[in-house]
N, C-alpha and C positions, 0 to 999 in steps of 0.2 A: 605845611602850607603856611605861607606868610600872610598875615592879615593886611588889609589895605592901609590901616593906620600906621603899622610898623613900616610898611614899604614907603609910604609918604615921608615918614620921619627920617628914614635912612637916606632917601634921595635929597631931602632938604639939607641935612648935615653935610652931605658930600658935595653937592653942587652949589649950595648957597654959602655954607660956612667953610667949605674946602677941607673937611676932615678926611683923614686917611681911613682906609678900610680897617686897619688894626685898631685905630682909636675908636671908631664907631662900634666895632665888635666888643671892645672892652667896656665902653660906657653903657651900651644897651644890653650887655650880657647875652650876646648871641654869637653864633659861630661865624667865622670868616666867610664860609660858603654861603650863608644866609644873606650876608651883606652883598656879596658879589651877585647873587641871583636878583636881588632888588635893583642893583645898578645895571644889570644886563639888559633891562627893558629898554634902556636908552640906545643900546647898540643895535637891538633888533629893529627899533623904529627909526633909526637914523637913515638918512638918504644915502650915505656912502657905504660901500661894501668893503669889508676888511679883506685884505689879500691873504691867501693861504699859502704857506710854504710847501713846496713840492717835497714828497717823501720817496723813499726807495720802493714803497709798496704801490705807488700810483700805476705803474704799467700792468700790475696784476689784479687790480681791483675789479675790472670787468670780468676776468676769469673767475674770481671768487664769487661774484654776484650770480653769474650764470650757473656755476656749480651748486650753489646753495638753493637756487630755484629748482634745480633738478633733484637735489638730494638735501632736503632741509635738515635732516638729522645728523649730517656729518659733523664731527667734532672739529674744533679749531686746530687741535694738534695734527689731525689728519690733513686738514687743508694746508697747514704750514708745510708739511712734508711734500705735498703736491706742488706748491709754488716753489719750494726749495729745489725740487727736481727740474723745474723750468727756469732756473737761473736766479731766483730771488736771493740777494746777498744779505738781507737783514735777519733779525732774530724773530722768535715766535711771539714776543709780547705785542708788537705792532699788529701782527695778524690777528691775535685774539681781540684786541681793542676794536679793530675794524669789523671783524665778524660779528661782534656783539651789536654793532649798530645796524648791520644790513641783514641779519638772519631773519627769515620770515617768521612771523608769530604763529605759534601752534594754536590751532583751533580745536575745540572739543568736537569729536566725531559724533554725528547723530545717526541713530539706527532706526530702521523701520520695524514696527511690531509685527512679529510672525504670527499669522493666523493659520490655524490648521483645521482642515475638514475632519469630521468624525471618521475614525478608522484609517486616516491617511498616513500618520507619521508617529513614531516614538523616538525618544532620545535615550542613549545608553552610555554609561560611563562607570568607572571604578572610583570608589572613595577609600581613602586610607584612614585607619582608625588606630594606629599605633601597634603595640605588641601585646600579646596575651600569653600567659603561661600554660603550657601543655606538658604535663609530666615534669621532666627535669630540664626542659628547654623552653625557649620563647619563640613563638611564631608570629609572623606579620598578619594582622587582622585587616582584611579588606572586605568591602561591601559592594556587591554588584547591584546597580540601580537601573531600572528601566521605567520611563515615564511616558504615558500616552500624551501626545501634544494637545489633543482637544479636551478631554475630560480631566486631565492631570491625575488620573489614576496611576498608581505606582506599584511596582514590585521591587522588593529589596531582599537580599540574602547575604549573610556574612560567610566568607570563606577564609581558609588559613593560607591561601596563596593566590597568585594572579596568573596561574597557568592557563594555557589555551583550553584545556579540558574544563576547568572551572568556569571560564568565560562562556563556553558553549552550554554547559549545564545550567548556568544562570538564564540564558535565553529560553531553554526548553521549559524550565520551571516557571518562568515569567509568562510564557504563552499559555501554559496550562492554568495558572492562577487567574489570569485575566480573561480566559475563555475565548481567545482568538489571537490572530496575528495581524499587526498593522501592515500596511502595504509598503512602507519604507521605514528603515531604521537609520538614524543619524548618529554617526560616531565621531569621536576625536580620532586623530591619526595614530591609533594604537598599533603595536606590532602584531597583535592578534587579528587585526583587521587589514592593515596596509603593509605589505612587504616592501614596496618600492613606489615612489611617486616622483613624477617630473611634470609639474604644472597640472594639467587636467588628465594626464596619462597616469593611471593608477593600476598597480598590480596587487590584487587582493590575495589574502591568504587562502589557499585552496580549501582548507577545512571550513572556513567561514562561507565560501561559495557553496560547499556541500550543504551546510545548514540552510543557506538562503534558498537553494534549490529544493530542499525538503519541505520548507514552510512557505515558499513562494513569496518572499519579501525581497525588496531591493535594498542593498546596503549603500549608504551614501556618507562618505567621509566629509566632514566640514572642511572649509578652506584652512590652510596652515595659518596659525596665529590668529584664528578667528573663533575664539571660545564663546563669543556672544551668540554664535549661531546655535549653540546648544545650551542656552541659558536656563531652560526649564529644568534640565537634569542637574545643572550646577546648583541652582537654588534648592532643588530637592535634597541634594547631598548636604547642603548647609542646614536645611530644615531637619534632616535626620540627625545631624551632629548636635544641634542645639536642643531640639525638642525631645529626642529619644535617647541618644547615647550618653549625653552629659550626666555624670553622677549616677550612672545606672550600675547596679550590682548584678552579676551573673556568675553561674558556676562553671560554665563552659560554652563552647560554640553552639551546642544543641539547645541549651537553655536560652542563650542570647537570641537565636533565630526564632524560638517559640515566642519569646516576649516581643520580638519585632513583628511577627505575624499578627499578634493581638493588637499591637499599637497601630499598625496600618489599618486594621479593620475598625477599631474603636475610635481612633484619633485622626489619622491622616485622611481616611476616606469619609469621615463624618464631618469634616470642616466644609465651609462653603467653597464652591468651585471658584478659583481665582479668575477674575475678569468677567464673571457672569453676573448680570444685574438682576436675574430672576430669583436669586437666593437659594438655588438648589445645591445639594451637597455633591461632593466628588463621587460618592457611591451612586447617586441618582444619575449623574452624568455618564458614569460608566455603563449603567444599565441601558441608557439611550444609545451609547456608542457601540456596545457589544454586537448588535446585529450588523454593523458596518465593518467589523473586523473579518479577516479571512478565516475560514473554518480550519480547525486543527486537522492534520492528517490522521490516518488510521493508526499509524505506529509512531512511537517516540523516536527521535533522532538519537543514535548511540553517542554517548559522551564519555565512555570509559577510556582510560589510558591503555593503549595497546602498543607494546614494544617488544622486540626480540631481546632475549637475555641468555646468559650462560653463567654457570657457577665456576668457582675456582677449584682448589683442591678439596675444600670442605663443602658439604651439601647445603649450601645457603646461597640465596640470590639477594642482592642488595637493591632496594628500591626506596627512594625518598629518605635516605639516611638510615634505614633499618634493614636488618637481615631476616629473610623468611626461608624456612627450611623446605627442602625438597627430598624426594627419595634418593638414597645414596647411589642407586644404580644409574641416576641421570646426571652424575657429576660431569661437568665440562661438555655436556651435550646442549645443542641449541633448543631453547624453549620459548614459549610466548607468554608474556606477562600481561594480564588484564586486571586493571585496578579501578574499582569504583570508589565511592566515598566511604563505603563500609567494608568491602572485601578486597583481598588481593588473591587472584587465582593464577595458577601456572598450568599451561597446557603443553603436552607433548603431541604435536599435530592437532588432532581434534579431541584427544583424550585429556581430561582434567586430572592432573597428578597431585595437585596441592591446592588447598583453599584455606586462607587465614583471615582473621579479623584484622583490618587495617589499623595501624597505630600512627598517630601524628607526632609522637615523641621522636627524639633523635638518639641514635646509637643503641636501639633496642634489638634483641634477638627474639623473633617470634617462631616458636617450634611446635610441630605436631608430635604428640607422644608416639604415634605409630611410626613416624620416621626415625625417632630415636631407638625404639625397640628393634626395628628392622636392622638398623646399623649395628646395634649392640649384638644382636644374634649373629650377624654376618661376621663380626669381629671375633665372637666367641668360637664359631666354627673354624675360623682361620687359626685362632689360638690353640684349639684342640689339636689340629694337625701339626702345628709347630710344637705342641707339648709332646706328642708321640715321638717326633724326631729328636726332641731334646732328651727324652728318657733313653732312647736308643743310643744317642751319642755319649751320654754320661754313665750309663749303667749297662754292664755286659749282660745282666740277667733280665733286662727289660723285655727283649723279644720273646723269651720263653714265658714270662709272666703275662704279657699281653695275649699271647697265643692261648694260654690257659684260660684267660678271661673269655676269649671268643668261644672256646669249647664249652664253657659253662653258660653260654648265651647271656652273659652279663652286659651291662651298659659300659662299653669300653670308654666312651667319652666321659661319663661320670667318674669312673675309677681313675682315668688318666688325669683329669683335672685335680683330683685329690693327691695323686702321686706327685704331680708337678709342685703343688704346695708343700708337700713333705720334702721334696728335693730342695726347695728354696730355704726350708727351715733347718734341715739336718745335714745337708751336703750330699754330694754324689757317693762318697765312700760308704757312709752309713746306710744310705738308701739301698745301694747295691747289695750290701750284706744282708739287709732285712728282706729284700726280695728273694735272695737265695734261701734264707731260712724259711720264709713263707712257702716257697715252692716245695721245699723238703718236707714240710709238715702238712702240705695239701691245703693250706689256708690261703686260697687265692682270692685276694680282695684288698682294696686299699685300707679298710679299717683294720684288718689283721696286720698289715705292714706298719700302720701307725702305732698299734699296740706294741709290736716288737721294738720299734724305735724308742717308744717311751720307756720300756723295760731296760733297754740298753743304756739310755740316758740316766735312769735312776741308779743303775748299777755303777755308773761312774760319778754319782752324786752331782749331776748337773741340774741346774734349775730348769723347770719346764719352760718350753718356748711358748710365748703368748702370741696368739694370732692378731693381726692388725684389723681394727674395726673401721670399715669404709662406709661411705655414704651409699644410699640406695640408687643414686644417679647412675644409670648404665654407662655414661661416658667416663665416670671415675673408675667404676669397676672394670671397664674394658681397657683402661690405660695400663701400660706396662712400664715399669721403672727398671732400668739397667743397674744392677748392683756393681759397685766399684770396689776395687781391692783396698784393704785397710793396711797393707804392708808398710806403706810410708809412715802411717801413724805409729805402727809397732816399732819401726826404726827410731822414731823420735823418742818414744818411751824408753827403749833400751839405751839410747844415748844419754837421756837424763839420768837413768839408773847408774850408768857407768861413771857419769860425772859426780854423782853423789858418793860413790864408793871411793873416788880418788882421794889420796891423802892431802891434807891441807896444812 
């Protein structure tokens, strides 16, 4: 801003002393534009009007003005392309300069304060609170928040996802905690609420409509890009973030939700009700508002995840990044998965065939010991039958030996399993000879065959065969390893020996 004294001095030096603009700027230590602004007063107040030279943009100025009046937020570059398509031969710089002079000034929008009757409305939204470690992975920590518009009483709960089931579960828990249901719920345009929207024509999510029909409230999405319509829940999320969550230590989601429930009771609901001059607390306002809320129905709305599933080759069903075991007899059959916050259940029709504690880690395998034992037993029976066939194929005396076991009313499966292990340890030739010797001596039993094989090995001065020590895990014991021939290695050893014997 030029002072009146400086303006008068500049004008005197220019018009009385006839100094140039550059000389005045140098002597008074001011900018040239400052001198020109002081001298421009004469041009404005003069009687004559200075002629303006015509420009290439003149035919398009009316179009630019009309377009800016209809769309004040259009950029100058977009307007340049619009006039360019209409024949403007100039460049974008002149368009930018002109748009800067004629663009309507933006004015701050004023909003009416929303007043809500008791029990009339609540506002709902999600809040994001970063990541939290669960086992060996990280999960997104989200907070479901519902705020009653009149009393400002709130319900909040942290979840490890933003799925539709968590969204519905948040509603159910909020209604039960507040002791009733408001007549209308105001939402942002979430995918869990609005599937499709064209102006005022809205297609709601069918599960949300089921929830609304169960609790008798009206869902109301706010207008697009009008977050101010649900400012109460937005401020509550900010209040949660600053007053509760900041610098808070917790051991897990359960501990965090327990601390949150105590904070709502002792801090959030103990504060003065916003906008109330009487000085009553939010808890007192909630007690006054509760009779105006709709009564809770007799039964809770079901919020569990329900989906059809089927396993692959292995008896496991994948859900939420983890594998849950099922009975091996149901492999590749259609099942129904029902998941709550704590349990994952699997149903074959109406029959529950598996129930597991739910894990929120990633890449975990959750197994029921009964499923493993049943699978291992089934594999053992199959291996027993394969063992008999293997003995018959490798040893000519196996049929007679097994028949003798049956006549003695011995456990064929037990003796057969031991004979298969002896076959793997001593070979088919030695086992066949031992079976014949045992039959000739009337010592029909796997321990007798093992004793005979040990005697034959000691007679040949062979070291005793050591059994492999395996884990107690039935999956490891039930696994079968195919032995491979070592002939190729023997050839390599014989080749090395022949090379060593060659003359050098």
